[in-house]
N, C-alpha and C positions, 0 to 999 in steps of 0.2 A: 197795509195797502197804502199805494201811493196815488195821488191824485195828479194827473198830468194835464195842465190847461194850456191850450194853444190859443193864441189870439192872431188872426190873420187881418192884413191890410191889403186889399186888392185896389185901392183907389177907384179910378173910372175904368180900369183896365178889363174888368169883366162884368158881363150881364148878370142879372139875377139868376139867369137859367145856369150860366158857366160856374157862378158861386155855388149853387146847389148841387151841381153835377161834381164840382171839386169836393165838396163835403161828403158826399155820398160815396164818393171812391176812397176818401181818406177812412170813412166807416168801414167800408167793405174789405179794404187791405188790411187794417188793424184787427178787425174781428177774423178774418181769415188767416191771420198768423198764428192764431191761437196763444197769444201771448197777453191778451186782455179779453176780459169777458164782457165788459161794458165801455160803450162808446156812446157819447150824446153829442150832438152839433146844435149850433143855433145861429141866429142871423142878428147883427147889432142893431139896435133900436135908436136911430139918431136923435140926439139931443141938441139943443142950441150951444151948449157949452162944447160940443166937438170942435168947433173952430180955434179952441184954446188948447187942444191936446198938444202936449210937449212933444210927444213921440210920433204918434200917427193916430189916425182915426181907424178905429176897429171896423171890419166889414164882417167877419163870423168869428165863431168859437168853437173849439172841439175840446171835449174832457175826456179823458181815458182813465180807466182804474187798471193799475197794475199790481202784481202781487208785491213787489219790493223794487228798489232801485237796479238791481241786477237785470230784472225782467224787463225793465223799462230801457235799460241799456240795450239789451237784445232786439226790443221792438224798434228802437231808433236805429239800429244797424241791419234790420230786416229788408233784405235786397229788394223785393218789391216795393217797399215803401220808400227806400232811398232812391230808385229809378223813378218812382211817380213823381217825388219831389224835385228832382233834377229836370225831368221833363217839363213839369208845371213852371218851372223857373225860367226856363229857356223860352217857353211858350208865351207867358205872359208874367213877368216878375211880379212879386209880391213880398210884403214884408211880414215877419211873424217874431213873436216873442212867446216865451213859455214861462210857466211857473210849476214847480214840483212841490206838493205838500201832502200832508196828511189829507184824508178827506174831510171836507168842511161840515160842521154841524149848524144847519141853518134852522133848526127847531127853535131856537131863541131861549134856550134853557142853558 
């Protein structure tokens, strides 16, 4: 399994409602593709250290589990997702970075 983690930065260009709708649409599109069975989204919790972030300050996160890198590639090229991303960038540009990794074990063992 591949854990695909996306970190979005909207700055002040989106309201909380717009952010939440963006995340809901990402989740719906990805699950609807049949290429991932698990999508989780969340909102950044601001910290005083955010002002020192060298890249950008996060607004939200999405994590998807894909079977393998080939499946992730298919999802990344999935036309409804590509169209959504392009429309959203034109509407209100945002920054995004991502990490692909094995699923993380947070159990502490």
